[in-house]
C-alpha positions as CSV (number, residue, x, y, z in Angstrom):
1,M,0.0,0.0,-0.1
2,S,1.5,3.4,-1.1
3,W,1.2,6.4,1.0
4,E,-1.0,8.2,-1.5
5,L,-3.6,5.3,-1.3
6,L,-3.7,5.4,2.2
7,W,-4.2,9.0,2.4
8,K,-7.0,8.8,-0.2
9,V,-8.6,6.2,2.1
10,V,-8.3,8.3,5.4
11,L,-9.7,11.4,3.5
12,I,-12.7,9.5,2.1
13,A,-13.3,7.9,5.7
14,V,-13.2,11.2,7.4
15,V,-15.4,13.0,4.7
16,G,-17.9,10.3,4.9
17,A,-18.0,10.2,8.8
18,F,-18.4,13.9,8.8
19,S,-21.2,13.9,6.2
20,L,-23.0,11.2,8.5
21,M,-22.7,13.1,11.6
22,A,-23.8,16.4,9.7
23,I,-26.9,14.7,8.6
24,L,-27.5,13.2,12.0
25,V,-27.1,16.6,13.9
26,T,-29.6,18.4,11.3
27,I,-32.2,15.7,11.7
28,L,-32.1,15.1,15.2
29,G,-31.5,18.9,16.2
30,A,-34.6,19.7,13.9
31,R,-36.8,17.1,15.9
32,D,-35.5,18.6,19.2
33,I,-36.3,22.1,18.4
34,K,-39.8,21.1,17.1
35,K,-40.3,19.3,20.7
36,L,-39.0,22.4,22.3
37,L,-41.4,24.7,20.4
38,R,-44.2,22.3,21.0
39,K,-43.6,22.3,24.7
40,L,-43.3,26.1,25.1
41,R,-46.6,26.4,23.1
42,D,-48.3,24.0,25.5
43,E,-47.1,25.6,28.4
44,E,-48.2,29.1,27.1
45,D,-51.7,27.6,26.4
46,E,-52.0,26.5,30.0
47,D,-51.4,29.8,31.3
């Protein structure tokens, strides 16, 4: 295995991991914000 191939594999793995984490944070973060806003709206309706 040459150094060039090694760094290509590392680069692809890191970019793939970053992409996966970015997608997960976006989806799960949006879900949490929806929960937060729903909870705030429900608390406001009770007052």
